[in-house]
N, C-alpha and C positions, 0 to 999 in steps of 0.2 A: 746310514746311521742314525741323523739327527731325530726322521719318523721312527724308528726304533724306541732311542731315548724318552720322545713324547710320548710313547703307548706306555713303553713301563712303568712313565713317571702316575700317570693317569691311573696303569693297573694297582700301582702300591699308595694311590688317594684313597682310590674302592677298598682296598684292604682294611686302610687306616681307619675308614668312614663305618665299614661292618663292623672295627672290634670297639666299636665306641658303643654305648648304649642309646637306647631310642631319645631319651630326655639330652643327652648329648648330642645328638644328631641333630635334633629338630631347635636346641637353643644355637647349635653354628648354622643351621642357615637363617635362622631369624636375624641374627649379628650381621650375616653377610646380605640380606635383605636390607636391613637397617645401614649398611654401609655402602648402598647401592650397588652390589656387586650380584645384580638379578640374577646370572648364567651360573654363579656357581651356585645363588640359592637356590636355583630350580635342579640342580642336578641333585644336591645334598637332600633338597624334600622327595625328588623321585626314588633316592633311595632309600628315604622314610617308610614312604608308599609303599615299596615293594616288603619290608621289613614290617610295615604294619597297616594295613589297609583301613584305614578308620575316614570317619568322614572328617575328623579336624585336620589330617594330613593332608586330602585328596585339594582341602582347602585352601592349606598352605604353597601346594604345589602348582595349585590355580591362581592365583595369588600373582607367585616369582612370575607363572607365563605369560599373564596380564604386561609386566612389565618388560618383558623381551618381545613381544609382538606376538604371541601366540595364541591370538585369540579363541580362537574357533576352539581349540584344545582348552583352554583353562574352562570355555563355557561347559565343555564335557566332562572335567573335572569338579566344575560346583555343584554341577546337575548331579553325579555322582556321588559326592559328597550329601546332599540334599536327600539324597535317596537313602543314604548310608544313617538318616536321623540325625543329622549333625546339620542346624539351619538356622543358628543365630541374624541376625541385625546384617551381622556385619559380610555374611554369604550371598545375602539378596542383594544389597545393595552393590557390591561387587560383580555380580552379575549380570544385574541391571545393566551397570556399566559397560560390561562386555557386551551385551546386546545391542546396547547402543552403539558402541565402536563398530557393531555390524553392519549398522542403520536399520536394526530392527526392535523399531522404536514401541510396537505392542508390547513383545515381550520386555524390552527395557522397563517401561512403565510399568507395568504388572509388577514385576521383582523391587521398584523402588518404592511401588506402593505397599510392599511387605513389608522393606525393611520398614518404612515411616510408623507401620500401624504397630511393629513388634517394639518399636523404638522414640515412640513421642518426643520430642522436642530434641532430637540431634538436628543440630545447623544445619549439617553437611549436609546429611540424606534429605533435609526438606528442599534444599536450596538446589541440589541435583533433580530432584524428582519435578521442582518448580520448572526450571530450564528446559527439560525433557518435555514438560507440556506445553512451556510458549510454543519451541519446535516446533511439536506435531501439530502447530493451531488450536491449539484447547486454551486460546490466555484468560477466560474466566478459570478456568479447575486451576490456572498455573499461580493466580493470584493468594492463592489461602497459604502457600507453601512457601511463596517468595516472601509473603508478610512475616509468616514466624519466622522464617530463618535470618529476619532483619535483629532481630531482638540479641539473636549472637553475633552480628556483627554490624552493626551499627554504622559504621563510619568505610565501609565499601564498597566502591566507586562501581564495581562491576554489578554487584545485587540493584541498588540504586536505579543503574541504569536499563537492567532487566525489569525491574518494576514498573517503570515509566514506560518501557514496553508496550508491557503486559498491560495495564489500565487504558493504553492506545489502540491496542486491537481488540480490547474486551468491546470497543465501543464508545468510551468514557471519559472524552479528552479533559471535563472540569476535574478528575478525579489523577487525572496523568498531568497535567499542568500545575495541583495541590502538590503531586509527590514533585516534581520538582521542587516546590516552595522550598517542601522538607529536607530535600537532599542539598539542596544550597544550606541551610543552615547547620545538618548534620558536617558535612564537607565544603566550608568556605573557600573563598578561592583556589581552586581545583580547576585551570582551564582546560583539561586534557575531557575530566566529565562534562566540563559545560559546551565542550565543542559536539561531546556525543552528543547529549542530550536536545543539544539547537539541532543536530541531524535529523533527529526523531521528530522534534518538530518540525522541520520541516516537510517531510514523509507526511504526517499525519495534517497539513494543513493553519499549523501554526505560527505562521510568520512574526506575530508582535512575541510573540515568548524565546523565540527563534532569535529575535533581533536582540530582545535582552541577554540574553544569554551570550550573544557573542559578542557582544561591545564590551558586557564586561571580561571576558576571556582575551579580546584586543588589548585593555588596560592594562593586562598585565602579562600579557605576549604582546606588544605595539609590535607592527611590521612583518606578522608569522602570516606569510604567502594563505596557508590551507584557511587561515581564519578569515582573511582579508578575500577571499574566493567565496567562502560559507556567505558571510556578511552583503557580499552580492546577490546570492541568489537569496538570502533571506528580502531584502530591498526591491529584488524584483518579484517575489512571492510577498510581496506588500504592498505591491503597483507602489515604489517609490524611485522609480528610472533614474532622476535626478544625482541621488545619494548613491544608488551600485554605480553612474557613469563616474563621480565622482573617485570611486574607491578602485576601479578599473583604470583610472589613470595614476595614479598614485604607484601603480606597481607595471614592472616590464611586461612586454608583449609575451618575452618568455615564458614567463609564470605560468605553471601548470604544466600539463600533458600539452601537445604540440591543438593548437589550433583554440585549446581551451578560451585563452584570453577574447578571439577576438569574437567564439562564440557567445558569450557572454556581454561583450558591449553590442553586438547586434541584436539581441533579446531588448536590453537596455533601450537601445532606439527605436525599436519596432513601440515598445509602450510611451517614447516621445514624440510619437508618431512619424519617425526619419524613416520611414521604408529606405528610398533612396539610401542612402546611406548603411540600414544595413544590409542592404543587401550584399553590397562591398564588402563587409564585414562579416559575414556569412560565405562569403567566396573566399575571405583569405582563412576562413578556418578549412573550408573546401582544401586547401589546397595543401595547408599544412599534415591535412589528415582525410585522404578522399576517399578511407576505407570506414569512416565515422557514421553512424546512419544516426544519430544525434545530430552530427553538422546537418544532414541529408533533409531532414525532417524540418528543422525549421528552416532550412531553405526553402521548403514547401509549403512551409506554413507561411512566411513573411509574401510567397508567390499570389497564396488564397486571400490573405489580407488586400494582397494589391490587386484583387479580382482576374487573377494569371492562372487558373483554374486549370488549365490544359497543360500548362507548364508544372503545374504543382507534381500533375499526375503522373508525367513524363519522371522525373524527379523521385517519386517514391517507389514508383516500379523499378529505379537502378537500386534505391534504398531495400528494397523488398529481395533483390539477389543477393547483397550483403548478409541480410538478416531475415532470413523466411519467415522465423518462429516469434514474431515480434508486431504485437496485434494491432498497434495503434499507426501500423503503415496501412494497411487495406481501411482500416475508420479512414485515418488523412484521406486518401484514394477516396472512400466514397463521401466527403465532401464536396470534393471536385465532382464528382460524377451527378451532386444533389442538385451543386449552384451551374449549374450546365442543363440539369431538367432530363439526364439519364437515371429515370431514378431506380429500373431495373438492376442498372449497373451498381448503384448504389446500393439497393438491400442485398444484391449478390458479396459484396464487398464487405460489407456488414458483416453476414453472417460467417466469412472467413474470420472476420476479424473474434466474433464471438466465438467460434471453431478454436482459437489460440488460447483466447481466453472467456471460461463460460462465463464469465462475474463479469463483463466489461461495458458495464451501464451504457455508458454513451452509445456507443455501437447497436445496442437495443432499442435504445429512443431515436438515433435517425434511421434504422431499419423499420420503425416505424410510423414516421413521418412520411419514408418516401414511400411507403405501402399505401399510405394517406391518399398522396398525389396520387399511385394508381391505381386509385379508387377501388383497391385491398381492405377493405374493412377488418374482414374476421384475422388475415396477418399481421395488419397495424392495429390491433387491438391487444392481439397476443403478443407482441413482441413490445408495447409500450407498457403493457403490464407488467410485464418482467421488469422491463427500465424503472417500473415504478416497485418494483419488491426488493430491488438492490439498491435504489436510495428514495429511500421515502420522501426525504426531507427537501425535495427537489420540488418549486410550486409548477417549475416549467414541465417535467413529468406530469404530473395530474393533471394541467392544464390539458396538453397537447392528448392525455389520455381520453380527457372529459369530450375535446371536439370531437374526435373518434367515436366517442359511443352516442353523441348527440347523433354523426348521421346515419350512424346505424340504427338509429329510432329509438334508444336506450336511453332514453328520458331522465328517469331515474337516476341509473347510475352514472350519467353524464352529469347530475346536478351535485350529485355527492363527489365526484373527483373533482369537480369547476370549486364547488365550497372548500373543500381542502386544501386546492393550491391558495387561494385567498386568505384559509386559516395563517398559512403560511408565508403570504406575501397580500396584507390588506389592501396593498396600491398596484397589484395587478391588475392594469386595466382591461387585457385580453379576456381574461376569466370572466369579466363582470360582462365583456359584450355575449358570450356563449351562454352565459348563466343568464344573460335576457331573452335569447333566441329559445332557450328550455323554457324559463315559464311561461313564453307567448305560446310554445306549443301546449302547452298543458289549459291555459286557456286564461292565466294569470297577467292579463293587458299592464295591472298596474305596476303590480311588483316587476313586470320587465321592462315597463318604461322606466321603475327607479333604479334598475340595475343598468340602464343603458347609460342613464343621465351619470349615473356613478363613472362610467367607463369615460366617457369624455371632459367630464371635469377631475379625475387624474391626469386625462392626456387628453386635450383639445385635439392634436394631428391626427387621431385613430380617425379613417375613413369610413367604414364598414361600421360603428355605432350608430352614425350621424344618419347614415341613409337607413337602417332600421329603423331609427327612432321616425326618421318623416314618415313613413308606413303604419305606425304604429300613433303617433301624432294624427293622423288622419284615417285613423280605424275609430278613435275615442272621439273624433269633433274636436280637433284643438289644428283648424287647417292654417292659422298665423304662426303655429310652430313648425309644423310641416313643413311650411315653405322654407322657412327659415334652418330646418337642419338640412334639407332637401338643396340647398344652397352652398350650404358649408360644405355637406358632402364634396359636390361637384368644385368647390376651390381646393378641397383639399387632391381630389382625384387628380387636377392639372398640379400639384405639387409633389407628388407620388408619395409622400413621407408614410413611412408606417414604423412605428417605434418597433410595435411585437416582434418585425420579420426583424428590424434590428438585432433583436436582442437575442433571436434566436441564433442570425448568423456568427455574433460573436461567441454563443456556448459553442456551439460546433466546431467554430475555429480556434478555440482556445486549449494551451498544451494542452495534453493529456500525458 
């Protein structure tokens, strides 16, 4: 009986709605929509479309369907509205949002661009388009729209955060940090925004800026664990381990996720050179959460720093079982294989890393020097060239590419890369060594001697430049200098100190 009454009531409502004029029906649907009664609005607009299937009425129905979660149906009705000639900016805007809800990014951005073109200066449209472009990994295209929308909402913290993110992802950290300063001036004393911006800074290597933001947030909200943990991360990124330890000691070990406190303490102790105690802390972290791959990776990193490479590989094999799609795991395995002179296995693991993350430049670099150790000069050059393309500001990458080119007999190309390494780091002694060898190969003995002398001036502990200088001094009729250089080379060979190898080792072992 109850269901019959409900059916009868629905029929009476339909009769009542059919008895109303089109304008009354439209207004009734609009009022229901404004009141948040979206299901009622949808049913009302469906009836309106049946009585008058115009483009405008289809757009009303589609807008209500968006709110009731019938997104695919809404898209069909927005498109029908456009086909019938009703295509104001609002239709393109809502159609764009509907496409984005279904993760149809290209179509969504296309419609939002049409809306922005039809209604320039609409801050809501410009903001939505900017965010859509940012999520589509087009930060440079997103920036103009986000900046325009700022004029309408100068105190919107989410907008400021997206502007900073877009600047960072566009490769312009200077613009990002300036935008942060502008955001702090527009919205002072906002610890939530400061924390969000600090996270962005940490993600993009701006540890000092993150520290400033977090210290401000901590002053407003003292003893907040999330801020304390982020301050710890920032201090570790800024290589201030003592400050990180002080912060952690002010927090109970139960703070944060299981094992997180011990993990951070382990990282701080590594920076302080206390690997034995760090190993104990990371063991406690793993005990608290055995399936946390970040903890496993840090454990392997500690082993590698302590020259326990095979032990690290076993830990990493376990980590890969937990997370088979994490590129840093095969990369760190490759480091272990490289330092145990298993170069083919190192290159193989690097190949796996770049399969998982095609732009992972450390893996290309390690693959290149592994292939160089195997005398695969073509493979080394290809891998190192890709590393340089992905991180053009790395003097070490240019240096190793220059070495591989020299070994392949491509002297001009080698000199170009070595010169670029020295532009980026004028005190890179190893680059002067290989540049000296390249100049010698071209017959410029004076230039070669000058470059090699610069190498040993910058780092008197390098062996190879002294050996090469001894030979060149002898060739140019300087026997006393030759004897002194060769004697120094032999003295250093006994000590076996090679600064450039240590730079390389710490670069490979740095957590990524």
